C-alpha positions as CSV (number, residue, x, y, z in Angstrom):
1,M,10.5,-14.0,7.8
2,D,11.7,-10.3,7.8
3,I,12.0,-8.9,4.3
4,V,12.5,-5.1,5.1
5,Q,14.2,-3.8,8.2
6,T,15.0,-0.2,9.1
7,A,17.2,0.7,12.1
8,G,17.7,4.2,13.4
9,L,16.7,5.6,9.9
10,W,17.0,9.3,9.3
11,H,16.5,11.1,6.0
12,R,17.4,14.8,5.4
13,Y,16.6,16.4,2.1
14,P,19.1,18.7,0.4
15,N,17.0,21.7,1.6
16,G,17.6,20.7,5.2
17,V,14.1,19.2,6.0
18,E,14.3,16.1,8.2
19,A,11.5,14.0,6.7
20,I,12.4,10.8,8.6
21,R,13.7,10.8,12.2
22,D,15.0,7.6,13.9
23,V,12.6,5.1,12.4
24,T,13.1,1.4,13.3
25,T,10.6,-1.1,12.0
26,I,10.3,-4.5,10.4
27,I,8.1,-5.7,7.5
28,R,7.6,-9.4,7.3
29,K,6.9,-11.6,4.3
30,G,3.2,-11.7,3.6
31,D,2.4,-8.5,5.5
32,Y,-0.4,-6.3,4.3
33,I,0.4,-2.9,5.7
34,A,-1.2,0.5,5.5
35,L,1.3,3.3,5.9
36,I,-0.8,6.2,7.1
37,G,-0.5,9.8,8.4
38,K,-1.2,13.4,7.3
39,N,0.6,15.0,4.4
40,G,4.2,15.6,5.2
41,S,4.4,13.0,7.9
42,G,7.1,11.0,6.1
43,K,5.1,8.1,4.6
44,S,6.4,8.3,1.0
45,T,9.9,9.2,2.1
46,L,10.0,6.1,4.3
47,A,8.6,3.8,1.6
48,K,11.1,5.1,-1.1
49,H,13.9,3.8,1.1
50,F,12.6,0.3,0.6
51,N,13.9,0.0,-3.0
52,G,16.6,2.6,-3.1
53,L,14.7,5.5,-4.6
54,L,16.1,7.3,-1.5
55,R,19.1,6.4,0.6
56,P,19.5,6.9,4.3
57,T,21.1,10.0,5.7
58,A,21.8,8.0,8.8
59,G,20.9,4.5,10.0
60,T,20.3,1.4,7.9
61,V,17.7,-0.1,5.6
62,V,18.1,-3.9,4.8
63,V,15.9,-5.4,2.1
64,G,16.1,-9.1,1.5
65,G,19.3,-9.2,3.4
66,L,20.9,-6.4,1.3
67,D,22.0,-3.1,2.7
68,T,20.4,-0.5,0.5
69,A,23.3,1.9,1.0
70,S,25.6,-0.3,-0.9
71,T,23.2,-2.1,-3.3
72,R,22.3,-1.0,-6.8
73,S,18.7,0.1,-7.4
74,E,18.3,-2.6,-10.1
75,E,19.0,-5.3,-7.6
76,L,16.6,-3.7,-5.0
77,S,13.8,-3.4,-7.7
78,R,13.8,-7.2,-8.0
79,I,12.7,-7.4,-4.3
80,V,10.6,-4.2,-3.8
81,G,8.5,-2.7,-6.6
82,Y,7.1,0.8,-6.2
83,V,3.8,1.9,-7.9
84,F,3.6,5.7,-7.9
85,Q,0.6,7.7,-6.9
86,N,0.0,9.2,-10.4
87,P,-0.2,6.5,-13.0
88,D,0.8,9.0,-15.7
89,Y,4.2,9.3,-14.2
90,M,4.9,5.6,-15.1
91,L,3.1,5.2,-18.5
92,F,5.0,5.9,-21.7
93,S,4.7,2.9,-24.0
94,T,2.5,2.6,-27.1
95,T,0.5,-0.5,-25.8
96,I,-0.3,-2.0,-22.4
97,E,1.7,-5.1,-23.4
98,E,4.8,-3.1,-24.1
99,E,4.4,-1.2,-20.9
100,V,4.2,-4.5,-18.9
101,A,7.2,-5.9,-20.7
102,F,9.5,-2.9,-20.1
103,G,10.5,-3.9,-16.6
104,P,11.5,-7.6,-17.3
105,K,13.4,-6.4,-20.4
106,N,15.2,-3.8,-18.3
107,L,16.2,-6.7,-16.0
108,R,17.8,-8.3,-19.1
109,L,15.7,-11.5,-18.8
110,Q,15.5,-14.0,-21.6
111,P,12.7,-13.3,-24.2
112,D,10.8,-16.5,-23.1
113,E,10.9,-15.4,-19.5
114,V,9.8,-11.9,-20.5
115,R,6.8,-13.3,-22.4
116,R,5.9,-15.6,-19.5
117,R,5.9,-12.7,-17.0
118,V,3.9,-10.5,-19.2
119,E,1.2,-13.1,-19.7
120,E,1.0,-13.8,-15.9
121,A,0.8,-10.1,-15.0
122,L,-1.8,-9.3,-17.6
123,D,-3.9,-12.4,-16.5
124,V,-3.7,-11.5,-12.8
125,T,-4.7,-7.9,-13.4
126,G,-7.4,-8.7,-15.9
127,L,-5.8,-6.8,-18.8
128,T,-5.2,-9.6,-21.3
129,E,-8.0,-8.4,-23.7
130,Q,-6.8,-4.8,-23.7
131,R,-3.1,-5.7,-24.2
132,K,-2.8,-4.1,-27.6
133,E,-4.5,-0.9,-26.6
134,S,-2.8,2.4,-25.6
135,P,-2.6,2.8,-21.8
136,L,-3.7,6.4,-22.2
137,F,-7.1,5.5,-23.6
138,F,-8.4,4.3,-20.3
139,G,-9.7,5.9,-17.1
140,K,-7.7,6.1,-13.9
141,G,-8.8,2.8,-12.5
142,I,-7.5,0.8,-15.5
143,R,-4.4,3.0,-15.7
144,R,-3.7,2.1,-12.1
145,R,-4.1,-1.6,-13.0
146,I,-1.6,-1.2,-15.8
147,T,1.0,0.3,-13.5
148,I,0.5,-2.5,-11.0
149,A,0.9,-5.0,-13.8
150,A,4.1,-3.3,-15.0
151,V,5.6,-3.7,-11.5
152,L,4.1,-7.1,-11.0
153,S,5.9,-8.4,-14.1
154,M,9.2,-7.8,-12.4
155,N,8.1,-10.3,-9.8
156,P,9.1,-8.4,-6.6
157,D,8.5,-9.9,-3.2
158,V,7.2,-6.6,-1.9
159,M,4.8,-4.1,-3.7
160,V,4.6,-0.6,-2.4
161,I,1.5,1.1,-3.8
162,D,1.2,4.9,-3.2
163,E,-2.4,6.1,-2.8
164,P,-4.0,3.3,-4.8
165,T,-7.5,4.7,-4.9
166,T,-7.0,8.5,-5.3
167,G,-9.5,10.1,-7.7
168,M,-11.5,7.0,-8.2
169,D,-15.2,6.3,-7.9
170,Y,-16.6,3.5,-5.7
171,R,-16.5,0.9,-8.5
172,G,-12.9,1.8,-9.4
173,R,-11.8,1.8,-5.8
174,E,-13.3,-1.6,-5.1
175,S,-11.8,-3.1,-8.3
176,V,-8.3,-1.9,-7.5
177,M,-8.4,-2.9,-3.9
178,S,-9.8,-6.4,-4.8
179,L,-6.8,-6.8,-7.1
180,I,-4.4,-5.7,-4.3
181,D,-6.1,-8.1,-1.9
182,R,-5.6,-10.9,-4.4
183,L,-1.9,-10.1,-4.8
184,N,-1.5,-10.4,-1.1
185,E,-3.3,-13.8,-1.2
186,L,-0.9,-14.9,-3.9
187,G,2.0,-14.2,-1.5
188,K,3.0,-10.7,-2.2
189,T,3.9,-8.5,0.7
190,I,1.9,-5.3,0.3
191,V,2.5,-1.8,1.6
192,I,-0.2,0.8,0.7
193,I,0.3,4.5,1.4
194,T,-3.2,6.0,1.8
195,H,-5.3,8.6,3.4
196,D,-8.5,6.6,2.9
197,M,-9.4,5.1,6.3
198,K,-12.2,3.1,4.7
199,V,-9.6,1.3,2.6
200,V,-7.4,0.8,5.7
201,A,-10.3,-0.6,7.7
202,S,-11.5,-2.9,5.0
203,H,-8.3,-4.3,3.5
204,S,-5.0,-3.9,5.4
205,H,-4.0,-6.2,8.2
206,R,-1.5,-4.0,9.9
207,A,-1.1,-0.2,10.2
208,L,2.0,2.0,10.6
209,V,0.9,5.4,11.7
210,M,3.4,8.3,11.1
211,S,3.6,11.8,12.4
212,D,6.5,14.3,12.1
213,G,8.8,11.7,10.5
214,Q,8.3,9.0,13.1
215,I,6.2,5.9,13.5
216,I,4.0,6.6,16.5
217,L,2.0,3.4,16.3
218,D,2.5,-0.1,14.8
219,S,-0.8,-1.9,15.3
220,P,-3.0,-4.7,13.9
221,T,-5.7,-2.9,11.9
222,E,-8.5,-4.3,14.0
223,K,-7.0,-2.5,17.0
224,L,-5.9,0.7,15.2
225,F,-9.2,2.6,15.7
226,E,-9.1,2.0,19.5
227,N,-6.0,4.2,19.8
228,H,-7.6,7.6,19.7
229,D,-4.5,9.4,20.9
230,A,-2.3,8.2,18.0
231,L,-5.1,8.9,15.5
232,R,-5.5,12.5,16.9
233,R,-1.7,13.1,16.7
234,A,-1.7,11.9,13.1
235,S,-4.9,13.9,12.2
236,L,-6.7,10.8,11.2
237,K,-10.4,10.0,11.7
238,P,-12.0,6.5,11.8
239,P,-14.4,5.6,9.0
240,Q,-18.0,6.7,9.7
241,R,-19.2,3.2,10.6
242,I,-16.6,3.0,13.3
243,Q,-17.5,6.4,14.6
244,V,-21.2,5.4,14.7
245,A,-20.4,2.2,16.5
246,D,-18.3,4.0,19.1
247,E,-21.0,6.7,19.6
248,L,-23.7,4.1,20.1
249,G,-21.5,1.9,22.3
250,L,-21.7,-1.0,19.9
251,R,-18.1,-2.0,19.6
252,D,-17.7,-5.3,21.4
253,G,-14.0,-6.0,20.9
254,S,-14.6,-8.4,18.0
255,G,-12.8,-6.3,15.4
256,I,-13.9,-3.7,12.9
257,P,-17.6,-3.7,12.3
258,T,-18.9,-4.0,8.7
259,V,-21.7,-1.8,7.5
260,A,-24.0,-4.9,7.4
261,G,-22.9,-6.0,10.9
262,L,-23.4,-2.6,12.3
263,S,-26.9,-2.3,10.7
264,S,-27.8,-5.7,12.2
265,R,-26.6,-4.6,15.7
266,V,-28.6,-1.3,15.5
267,R,-31.8,-3.3,14.5
268,D,-31.2,-5.7,17.4
269,E,-30.9,-2.7,19.8
270,L,-34.1,-1.1,18.5
271,R,-36.0,-4.4,18.9
272,R,-35.0,-4.7,22.6
273,P,-37.8,-3.9,25.0
274,N,-37.3,-0.6,26.8
275,I,-37.4,-1.6,30.4
276,S,-37.1,1.3,32.8
């Protein structure tokens, strides 16, 4: 089922910059997409069209059957939720619980429904015990979870998460990405905007590669790193494990190698008798 469709989409900012140029794409229910490309390639501009944060200069964006050009942002936010790159741009309430309740209240839901959604969002994101704490008391990983919970409580079909792991250590990155994986498993359509190719390789199922305001590649993630021309055009480099596998000729077409799998292959190669 198609949940987001763009056709001939252009976007020109008031200063005259054409950030999106003739983009046509489809996002299907249940997708787990990495939207990737160098800074200024149009990633965030494209994603902000999905819930009406930006409107087309030309072309169309249809979300859940609704043309965004004629649909109020409130209606679109019920279908597509947007988690901004900097958590501090979204956090303003005294407690985590109040933060998570803000969206459902803004949708004018009944109090019982607001409470139910808050409980579910806190449970899924692992924030129930911290619900009475201030969001600003926590590090970036927890603050990212809070912003995800705040959007999740509005129960959108699609969640766009801008740079989910920026500024985090390994533990924080893995914690947040495990949460996003679980949301996809629970049926949410996920679009992550990221520069982290390790995240792309380990988590997303599909990649949209952007350059100069256009999508230059739409690929299953397992095939993404075979397209060296598109990666070069987008100034992207594969994760080190893929570069090593390619350099040693150990890619066998079976998908993206894990670190453990690559180590095993290297050990097997070293054990092979050297017959000359």
